[in-house]
C-alpha positions, 0 to 999 in steps of 0.5 A, spaced: 500 500 499 502 506 498 498 512 502 498 519 499 492 522 502 496 525 509 492 531 508 485 527 509 488 524 515 495 520 518 497 514 520 497 514 528 505 514 530 508 509 535 508 514 540 501 516 540 499 509 540 503 507 546 500 513 550 493 512 548 493 505 550 497 507 557 491 511 558 486 506 556 488 501 560 492 504 566 491 511 567 484 511 566 481 515 571 476 521 570 480 528 570 475 531 574 475 526 580 479 528 586 482 521 588 489 519 586 487 516 579 483 523 577 489 527 579 494 522 575 489 523 569 489 531 570 497 531 570 497 527 563 492 533 560 496 538 563 503 535 561 500 535 554 497 542 554 505 544 556 507 540 550 502 544 545 503 550 548 510 550 547 509 548 540 505 554 539 510 558 543 505 560 548 503 559 555 500 552 557 493 556 560 492 558 552 491 551 550 483 548 550 482 541 548 476 539 543 474 534 539 478 536 533 479 542 528 471 542 526 469 544 533 475 548 534 473 552 528 466 552 531 468 555 538 472 560 535 467 563 530 461 562 534 464 564 541 467 570 538 461 573 535 457 571 541 461 576 545 464 581 540 458 580 535 453 583 539 453 590 536 459 589 531 456 585 525 461 584 520 466 579 519 471 578 514 474 571 511 476 568 505 472 564 499 477 558 500 476 556 507 475 549 509 467 547 510 468 548 518 469 555 517 465 557 511 459 553 513 459 557 520 459 563 516 453 561 512 449 560 519 451 567 521 449 570 515 442 567 516 443 570 523 444 577 520 451 578 520 455 581 514 460 576 511 465 579 507 469 573 503 476 575 500 477 571 493 484 570 490 487 575 485 489 574 479 495 571 481 492 566 485 494 570 492 490 573 497 492 580 498 493 583 505 491 590 502 484 587 500 483 585 508 485 592 510 480 595 505 474 592 508 475 591 515 472 597 519 469 599 526 463 595 525 468 588 524 468 584 530 472 578 527 477 576 521 478 568 520 483 566 515 486 559 514 494 558 514 494 553 509 489 551 504 487 544 504 486 543 497 492 545 494 497 547 499 497 555 498 500 558 504 496 565 506 500 571 508 496 570 515 501 574 519 501 580 515 494 580 514 492 580 521 497 585 523 494 590 518 487 588 520 489 590 527 493 596 525 486 599 522 482 596 528 485 593 534 479 591 537 478 586 531 478 578 533 483 574 529 482 567 528 486 562 524 485 555 522 492 552 522 490 545 521 494 544 515 500 548 517 501 546 525 507 542 525 509 542 518 511 549 517 514 554 522 510 559 526 508 561 533 502 564 535 505 571 536 508 571 529 501 570 526 498 576 530 492 571 532 487 571 538 485 564 536 488 558 533 485 552 531 489 545 530 487 538 530 491 531 532 489 526 526 493 531 521 500 530 524 500 522 526 495 522 532 488 520 533 482 522 530 477 526 535 482 530 538 484 538 537 485 544 541 484 551 540 489 557 542 486 563 546 490 569 547 490 571 554 484 576 555 480 574 549 473 572 551 469 566 548 461 564 549 461 556 549 458 553 545 457 547 549 455 547 556 456 542 562 460 540 567 465 546 566 471 543 564 477 547 560 475 552 565 468 552 562 470 553 555 468 546 553 464 542 558 464 535 557 469 529 560 476 530 557 478 524 553 485 523 556 487 517 552 486 522 545 489 528 549 495 524 551 496 521 544 496 528 541 501 531 546 506 524 545 505 526 537 507 533 538 513 531 543 515 526 537 515 531 531 519 536 535 525 538 533 524 534 526 520 540 522 526 542 517 527 534 516 520 533 514 519 539 510 525 538 506 523 530 505 516 533 503 520 538 498 524 532 495 518 528 494 514 533 490 521 535 486 522 528 484 514 527 482 515 534 478 521 531 474 518 525 472 511 527 471 514 532 467 515 527 461 507 526 461 503 530 456 497 534 459 498 534 466 496 540 469 500 542 476 494 546 480 499 549 485 505 554 485 512 552 488 511 556 494 505 552 496 506 547 502 510 541 499 506 536 503 500 537 498 500 536 490 494 538 486 494 535 479 489 534 473 490 529 468 486 532 462 481 527 460 480 522 466 475 525 471 477 525 478 474 519 481 475 515 475 483 516 477 482 515 484 479 508 483 484 506 478 489 508 483 486 505 488 486 498 484 494 499 484 494 500 492 495 507 491 491 512 495 490 519 494 484 524 494 479 527 489 480 534 493 478 535 500 476 529 504 470 533 506 467 535 500 465 527 498 466 528 491 463 534 490 466 539 485 471 544 488 469 551 489 475 552 492 479 550 486 474 554 482 476 560 486 483 559 484 481 560 477 481 553 475 476 551 469 471 546 470 475 541 466 481 541 470 477 541 477 473 535 475 480 531 473 484 534 479 487 529 484 490 531 491 497 527 493 499 529 500 505 526 502 508 524 509 515 523 511 514 516 511 513 516 504 519 514 499 521 516 492 519 509 490 512 511 492 512 517 487 515 513 482 509 507 483 504 513 482 507 516 476 507 509 473 500 508 475 498 515 472 501 513 465 498 507 465 491 510 466 492 515 461 493 509 456 488 505 459 482 510 458 485 511 451 487 518 452 
């Protein structure tokens, strides 16, 4: 099997699996319990909070655990507008956001908010100037992803938020950093972000756990009420095993970012050099995009046909965002791709465990598909 769908989810690393198992079978106390087992469980959570806080260069108490990126994004958006959107009813975002953000925006529009969506310009770039032009005294929130999950475009979030804050310091800034966390170097302060969403299963931890960074002094209205866990921001008994696994993964990846990033660049370069020998392959990304994500179109072969052909060869890729479930990508359309290119696009997303041999097998399979389908 050659797994090249790591932007959708990753294999759980050994360190995360071991930490999860230890909590499931040994340290299984409820962290809200006052006895020894409860206290031990709470210590495990606190340790993971410290590890993840260090990775974001923030204090541990700024990290709050959730069930994943979708919940983190919902908490950031609805939590911020619930506090700061009572009188200020304008939100600015982009037209290329993940559904866990874009669907929140649709709901807020139904509730009477004005949502401005900034699209990529003719060069396929999100311009910081466009944000500075539209934010005003009525803007309560600006929400932008750090890395696009379909083509790897890296949004200049730090500069955008800096300009936004310069124009109106009261604006709350939120960054969906799911595809960038532990893949490209950034710190919470460098992003000028008040809120940052991250997820475990994109970085070799388990599904079902994520976190949100909340800058000190920022207030959020909870979206889930109950026993007051996570300082009342996210009630519900914490999943100690998954949180322990999340922390173990971040600890495992610490200090390896440059190595993994260079490996991704080498794999992409190898793919590009080899695929260049095939005719009519469209590269739907730029050189300075996140190298982990390679989006290409093979003219004349629809995405789902290519995907299932590759699957027969034991090669797993995606036809786009895993959350789109095969629907035509509006995000790629926003980047200026034609319907023909969108309908034939596939997303290849690597990990540090992939090899040049994997890429060679992929290229050979694509060449075979072109021949089989009479292109």
